[in-house]
N, C-alpha and C positions, 0 to 999 in steps of 0.2 A: 509301349502301351499294350494292355491285354487285348487279345484277339477274340472277337465274338462272332460266331457264324450267324448269318441272318436266318431267321425262321419266319414262317407265316402261319396264320390261322384265319378261320372264317368267323366273321362277326355279323350281327344283324344289321341290315340296312334300314334306313328311315326314309320317309317321303322325300326329304331334302336330297338324299343321295339319288333317288330315282329320278327326280326332276333334273339333276345335273347330268345324269347319263343319257337322258332322253333327247332324241333329235326331233320329236314332235308327238302330238297326241293322236291316238287312234280314235276317231269319231264314228266310224262305220266298219263293218266287217271287211269292206274293200280296202280300207286304210291299212289293214294288217299286211297288205302287199303294195303299199304306196311307194313309188320311187322317190317322192318328195321327202318321205320320212326315212326310208331304208336304203336309199341310193338308187341311181339311175339304172343299175343292173338288177334291181330287185325282182323283176318279173321273169328273169332268166333262170332262177333257181340256183342250185349249188354247183360249183365247179371243183369241189374237193372230193377226194376219195374217202374211204373209211365209213364211219357211221352216217354221214350225210350224203352218200351216193357216189357214183363214179363220175369221172370228169365229164363235163357237159360240152360237147362240140356242136350241138344243134344251134345254140344261140349264135355262135360264131358264124356258122354257115348262113343262117338267116340274115345276119347283119352284114355279111360279106366282109367282115374284118374282125380283128382280134378285139375282145372286150378290154378296155383300158385297165391298167393295173389298179388304179385308184377306185374304179368301179367295183372290181373284184374284191378289193379289201373292204369296201363299204358294206358288201353283203354279209361280212362277218364282224363288223364293228358298229354299224349304225343301229342304235336301239330306239324303241319308242316306249310309250306308256299308255295304259288305259286309265282314264280319270273316272273313278267310281262315284256313285251317289251315296254310298255308305261305307263304313269302315269294315275291314275283314282282319281276322287274327291270322298272322302267318303260321302255317302248320308246323314249321321247323323252329322258328325263333320265338313265337308268341307275340311278336310286335304287332301293334295295331296300325294298319296302313290304309291309305286312301287311293294309292296308285298301284297298278299292276305293271311291273317292268315287262317289256316285250323284247324277246331276243332278236338279234339281227336275222334277216330273211334266210340266210344261208343255212342256219340250223333248223329251219321250219319247213323246208321243202325238199323234195327228192330231186333226182337228176333231171327229171322232166318238168320241174316247176310246179309239181303237185304237192299239196300239203302232206307232210309225213305225220306220224302219230302225234308228235309234239305240236305240230302246226294245227291239226284238227282240235287238239285240246285248247289251244289259244282261241280258236273260233268258238268253241263251247263256252269259254269264259266270257268272251264278248257277247254272245247270245244271252247268257244268264244276266249279264250287266244290263243289256238293252231292255230285257223284260222288267228288271227291277226299276230301271230309270223311268219306265212308263207310269209307274205308281208312286214314285218318289214325290213327297211334298215339295212345294216351291221353296227355293232357298230364301231364308229369312223368316219363313212362317214359324209358328209356334211348334208345329209338328216336325219341322226339318231336323232340329237337333236330336229329337227322340229317334227318328228314323235313321239318322247318321250313326248313332250308337247301337241301335238295335241290330243292324246288319241284315243279311239275307241268307237263309240256309242253303238255297239252290246255288247262289253265287259262291258261298264258302266251299260247298262240295266240289264245284267246278275248279276252283283255285287249288284245292287240295289234290284233286286228281291230276292237275297240270304239274304242280311242284313235286308231289309224291312225299311220302312219309317214311317209306321203306325202300330198299334197293331191289324192287322186283325185277327178276331177270338178270341179276348182277353176274351170274355165272356165264353170261353171253359176252361179257366185256372183252373187247379185243377181237371178237370173231369178225370175219370178213363181211358177213351179211348182217352185222349187228345194227339194230335200229332202236334207239332209246324209246322207252315207253313213257318217260316223264323227264322233268328237268333234273331231278336228283340223279337219275341214272346217267343222264348226259354229263353231268358234273363228275361223277365217279369215273366214268369212262375217260374223260379228259385228264383227270388226275392220274389214273393208271397208265396212260400213254405219255405222261409228263408233257402235255400239250401246252403250247403258248396261249391256247384259248381259255385256260382255267379262269382268268380274271373276268372275261365277258360272260362266260356261262355262269359263274357265281353270281354276277350281277343279275342275270336273268332269274336266278333262284331267290333273289332278294337278299343276297349276302355280299359282304365286303371282304376282300382279301387284304388283311392287315399284315404288314411286314414289321418285324422287330429285330433288333440287333444291328450290327455294322459289319462291313467287310474288312 
């Protein structure tokens, strides 16, 4: 039989993908750090090195014991989503989406559990969504469909700033003190390092890793 090497490519995600990936909906800014959505270790921050911070020993000392392995994994696997009141056009794929995928907590906080640059941009997206939701027409009203399609410029700008459209700071990839400025930089960094995290970071970018070929 002919031998075909497997290859992969990035494709646009849809709302159905984001719903499947999500472990829960972010209904408040505090929910961005919810243990119920992102794992019981969510509030302890990152325990990895590299772009997400140095190993975190403080949480272990405070708890008096080792963080369980499954809790540590959850901080880098459990995703959430923000349910918007209007559609936005994805800055990379052009897809119209109603959900914003939220990366696992481990990529959004520093070694002390504080929001990093990407984490702060998620907060900005949620704040823009909350402001837009205050003026959104009631679901089912005549104006609802119009508002859904019209979108919101402030929300679009916040999402674009979070995802990124260029690789700003790409020359810093691989640097010891490197901290991604947006999701696209985080994705390029994971690809450059051949990281196992590529799939989950791609999902945070609103992208699907599609495999083709056989081994």
